[in-house]
C-alpha positions in Angstrom: -16.7 6.7 1.2 -14.3 9.6 1.4 -12.4 11.3 -1.5 -9.5 13.6 -2.2 -7.5 13.1 1.0 -3.7 13.2 0.8 -1.7 14.0 3.9 2.0 14.7 3.8 2.6 16.5 7.1 3.8 15.3 10.5 0.8 15.1 12.8 1.0 16.4 16.4 -1.2 15.7 19.3 -4.2 18.0 19.2 -5.4 19.7 22.3 -8.3 17.8 24.0 -7.5 14.7 22.0 -8.8 11.3 23.3 -6.4 8.8 24.8 -4.4 6.5 22.5 -6.9 4.2 20.8 -6.6 0.4 20.6 -5.1 -1.0 17.4 -7.7 -1.4 14.7 -8.0 -3.1 11.3 -9.2 -1.8 8.0 -12.5 -3.0 6.5 -12.2 -6.6 5.1 -13.0 -5.4 1.5 -12.1 -2.1 0.0 -10.9 -0.4 -3.2 -9.0 2.8 -3.5 -6.5 4.8 -5.5 -3.0 5.5 -4.0 -1.2 8.6 -5.1 2.5 7.8 -4.7 5.7 9.9 -4.8 9.1 8.2 -4.1 12.5 9.8 -4.1 15.4 7.3 -4.2 19.2 7.0 -4.3 20.9 4.0 -6.0 24.7 3.8 -6.4 25.1 7.5 -6.2 22.3 8.4 -8.6 19.1 10.0 -7.4 15.7 9.6 -9.0 12.0 9.5 -8.4 8.8 7.6 -9.1 5.4 9.2 -9.2 2.0 8.0 -10.2 -1.0 6.1 -8.9 -1.8 2.5 -7.9 -5.3 1.2 -8.1 -5.8 -1.3 -5.2 -8.5 -3.9 -4.6 -8.1 -5.5 -1.2 -10.2 -8.5 -0.3 -9.3 -10.0 3.0 -12.4 -12.2 3.1 -11.3 -13.8 -0.2 -7.6 -13.8 0.6 -6.7 -11.9 -2.5 -5.2 -8.6 -3.7 -5.0 -6.8 -7.0 -2.8 -3.8 -7.8 -2.6 -1.8 -11.0 0.5 0.3 -11.3 0.8 3.4 -13.4 4.1 5.1 -12.5 6.7 7.3 -14.1 10.4 6.7 -13.2 13.2 9.2 -13.8 15.3 6.6 -15.7 12.9 3.9 -16.8 10.0 6.2 -17.9 6.5 4.8 -17.9 5.9 1.7 -15.7 2.5 0.0 -16.2 1.7 -3.5 -14.9 -0.8 -5.4 -12.8 -0.3 -7.8 -10.0 -2.8 -10.4 -8.7 -2.1 -12.2 -5.5 -4.3 -15.2 -4.8 -3.4 -16.6 -1.4 -6.0 -19.4 -1.4 -4.4 -20.9 -4.5 -0.9 -19.9 -3.7 -0.3 -18.0 -6.9 0.9 -14.6 -7.9 0.5 -13.1 -11.4 2.4 -10.2 -12.8 0.8 -8.9 -16.1 2.7 -6.5 -18.3 0.8 -5.9 -21.5 0.3 -9.3 -23.1 3.0 -10.9 -21.0 2.0 -12.8 -17.8 4.2 -14.5 -15.3 2.8 -16.9 -12.7 4.8 -17.8 -9.6 4.3 -19.5 -6.2 2.9 -17.3 -3.5 3.6 -18.6 0.0 2.1 -17.9 3.4 -1.3 -16.4 4.4 -2.6 -13.0 3.5 -1.9 -10.4 6.1 -4.8 -8.4 7.4 -4.3 -4.6 7.1 -4.2 -3.6 10.7 -2.4 -1.2 13.0 0.6 -3.3 14.2 0.5 -4.0 18.0 4.0 -2.7 18.2 3.2 0.7 16.6 3.7 3.8 18.6 0.8 6.2 18.8 1.7 9.7 17.5 -1.4 11.6 17.9 -4.9 12.7 16.8 -5.9 15.4 14.4 -8.8 16.4 12.0 -9.4 17.3 8.4 -12.1 19.9 8.2 -14.1 21.2 5.2 -17.1 23.5 5.0 -19.4 20.5 5.2 -17.6 17.7 7.1 -14.8 16.8 9.5 -12.7 13.6 9.6 -10.8 12.6 12.7 -7.7 10.5 12.2 -5.0 8.8 14.3 -1.4 8.5 13.4 1.2 5.9 14.3 4.8 5.1 13.6 6.6 1.7 13.5 9.6 0.0 12.0 8.6 -2.4 9.2 10.6 -5.6 8.6 12.6 -7.0 6.9 13.8 -3.8 5.2 14.2 -1.7 8.3 11.6 0.8 6.9 10.5 3.6 9.2 6.8 4.1 8.6 4.4 6.9 9.7 0.8 6.3 8.8 -2.7 7.5 9.5 -6.1 5.9 9.7 -9.5 7.4 10.2 -10.9 7.5 13.7 -14.2 6.1 12.4 -13.8 2.8 10.5 -10.0 2.6 10.5 -9.8 3.5 6.8 -6.2 4.0 5.5 -5.5 7.6 4.9 -1.7 8.2 4.3 1.7 6.6 4.6 5.2 7.9 4.8 8.0 5.3 4.5 11.7 5.7 4.6 14.2 2.8 4.3 16.4 0.7 2.1 15.6 -2.1 -0.3 17.7 -3.8 -3.0 20.6 -1.5 -2.1 18.4 1.5 -2.8 17.5 4.1 -0.1 14.2 5.8 -0.6 11.5 8.0 0.9 7.9 7.5 -0.1 4.7 9.4 0.5 1.3 7.8 -0.3 -2.2 9.1 0.0 -5.3 7.0 -0.2 -8.2 8.6 -2.2 -11.6 7.5 -3.4 -11.8 4.7 -0.8 -15.0 2.6 -1.2 -16.2 -0.5 0.7 -16.6 -3.8 -1.1 -15.3 -5.1 -4.5 -17.1 -3.5 -7.4 -15.8 -5.9 -10.0 -14.5 -9.3 -8.8 -13.1 -10.1 -12.2 -10.1 -8.0 -11.4 -8.8 -11.0 -9.5 -9.0 -13.3 -12.5 -5.7 -13.7 -14.3 -5.4 -13.9 -18.1 -5.8 -17.4 -19.5 -2.5 -17.0 -21.2 -0.6 -17.1 -17.9 2.0 -19.9 -18.0 2.8 -22.5 -15.4 4.7 -21.5 -12.3 8.2 -20.2 -12.8 11.1 -21.0 -10.5 12.0 -17.4 -9.9 9.6 -15.1 -8.0 9.3 -11.7 -9.7 8.8 -10.2 -6.3 12.4 -9.2 -6.5 11.5 -6.6 -9.1 9.6 -4.5 -6.6 11.4 -1.8 -4.5 10.9 1.4 -2.6 7.3 2.4 -2.0 6.1 -0.4 -4.2 8.0 -2.9 -2.1 6.6 -1.5 1.1 3.0 -1.9 -0.2 3.8 -5.5 -1.2 5.5 -6.3 2.2 2.5 -4.8 4.0 0.3 -7.8 3.2 2.8 -10.6 3.3 4.0 -12.6 6.3 
């Protein structure tokens, strides 16, 4: 486990750094907190979203759970949960006592360094008692033409930070995310169980509601 790491700088190649590593994948099961800051421009108006996202990632079980706690310049507080169950092809969006169930297509995408990513360099985070080496990469994410710079730890390929810049839903944005309190495994599997009140599948997928840094996160694990 590592805690309290947020990187918002451009990483250069350190002297004596090892050669470009082979692409790696994050652990199959992990939980973490993402600190998120997004600046955006929509129809000539600028705004921002800040806050945290609690993430439970279970590649073994083909399921994800996100708990969003954000503040938007215009909307104010944004709080909702998303459960994606790829085995059963269902996505649930829970806002308070309201739950929407929709069809989730395709297979869950493993959290890996893309084979097309360009290696940026190696650096370290050093404290009085420890040192963490990490590798940084850049790539263009589809379908939103999002330019992404991200870092993973040298040991274990734990996600460390992401910077993403692009356009979604006619909104241009720049997002910085830092992964903190990363732990292996799923502490409480009940986070993947939707409320019994969730209705039958709706025709319209609420995925269209997500944009900016939130959309990038959702895109990351979809085919």
